[in-house]
C-alpha positions in Angstrom: 95.9 104.9 89.9 97.9 102.5 88.1 96.8 98.9 87.3 99.3 96.7 86.9 99.0 92.9 85.2 102.0 90.3 84.8 102.5 87.4 82.7 105.0 84.7 82.1 105.5 82.9 85.1 105.9 79.0 84.8 107.7 76.1 86.0 111.5 75.6 84.2 114.2 73.6 84.7 117.7 75.3 86.4 119.4 77.0 83.9 116.6 77.9 81.9 114.8 80.8 81.3 111.9 82.9 81.5 110.4 86.4 80.3 108.3 88.5 82.6 105.9 90.9 81.5 104.8 93.8 83.5 101.8 95.8 81.2 100.5 99.1 83.3 97.0 100.8 82.7 98.1 104.5 82.0 101.0 105.6 79.6 104.7 105.3 81.5 105.0 109.1 80.9 103.7 109.7 84.1 105.2 106.6 85.9 108.8 107.3 87.8 110.1 104.2 87.7 108.7 100.3 87.2 110.5 97.7 89.9 110.3 93.8 89.7 110.0 92.1 93.4 110.0 88.7 94.5 108.9 87.2 97.4 109.8 83.3 98.3 108.3 81.2 100.8 109.1 82.2 104.4 111.6 85.3 103.2 111.0 89.0 103.3 110.2 90.7 99.8 113.5 91.6 98.1 114.0 94.1 95.4 114.9 92.5 92.0 115.3 95.2 89.0 114.5 98.5 89.1 114.4 100.6 85.8 113.8 104.5 85.7 111.8 107.2 83.1 115.2 107.4 82.3 116.4 104.0 81.1 118.6 103.3 83.8 118.2 100.3 85.5 120.1 98.4 88.6 119.7 94.7 90.0 120.2 93.2 93.4 123.2 91.4 93.2 122.2 87.7 93.2 120.8 88.3 89.8 123.1 90.8 88.2 124.4 89.3 85.1 121.8 86.8 84.4 118.6 89.3 84.8 117.7 92.3 82.2 115.1 94.4 82.6 113.7 96.4 79.9 110.8 98.8 79.1 109.0 99.0 75.7 107.0 102.8 76.1 104.5 102.6 73.4 103.0 99.3 75.2 103.3 100.3 78.4 105.4 97.2 79.2 108.4 96.6 81.3 110.0 93.2 80.9 112.1 91.1 83.3 114.2 88.0 81.3 115.9 85.7 83.8 118.8 83.8 82.3 120.4 81.0 84.0 117.2 80.7 86.5 118.7 78.8 89.9 116.3 77.1 92.3 116.8 80.0 94.6 115.1 82.4 92.0 111.6 80.3 93.1 109.5 83.2 94.4 106.4 85.1 93.6 107.4 88.0 91.4 105.1 91.1 91.4 105.9 94.3 89.7 105.5 97.5 90.8 105.2 101.0 89.8 106.4 104.8 91.6 103.8 107.2 90.4 102.7 110.7 92.3 105.1 109.3 95.4 102.6 106.1 95.7 103.6 102.9 94.7 101.2 100.6 93.1 101.5 96.4 92.9 100.6 93.8 90.6 99.0 90.8 91.7 102.6 88.3 91.0 103.1 86.0 88.9 104.6 82.6 90.4 108.5 81.3 88.9 109.3 77.8 90.2 113.2 76.6 88.9 112.9 72.9 89.1 114.4 69.5 88.1 
């Protein structure tokens, strides 16, 4: 098993930036991939970004060029740098770990983009 703890959410104005962090309770050595998902009220959860143990990344079309995912293996932490935020980015953001054919979830952090 692995526990995931997110941080970094909050309220930001349109055009602003936030950086989310997700720290795992165990080494990334045993985790195949880490992902960020988001869910807005009344909408389905969607994949935002995914980064594999080899460093490969993929992003939802809606965030390409604005969001960047990275990982710090020494800290067992992945980051989601979010720039040029839009009101449509408002959602609960959750990180997820893929390990041993299982998926684990963090508790989520609220991101609100509003003036």
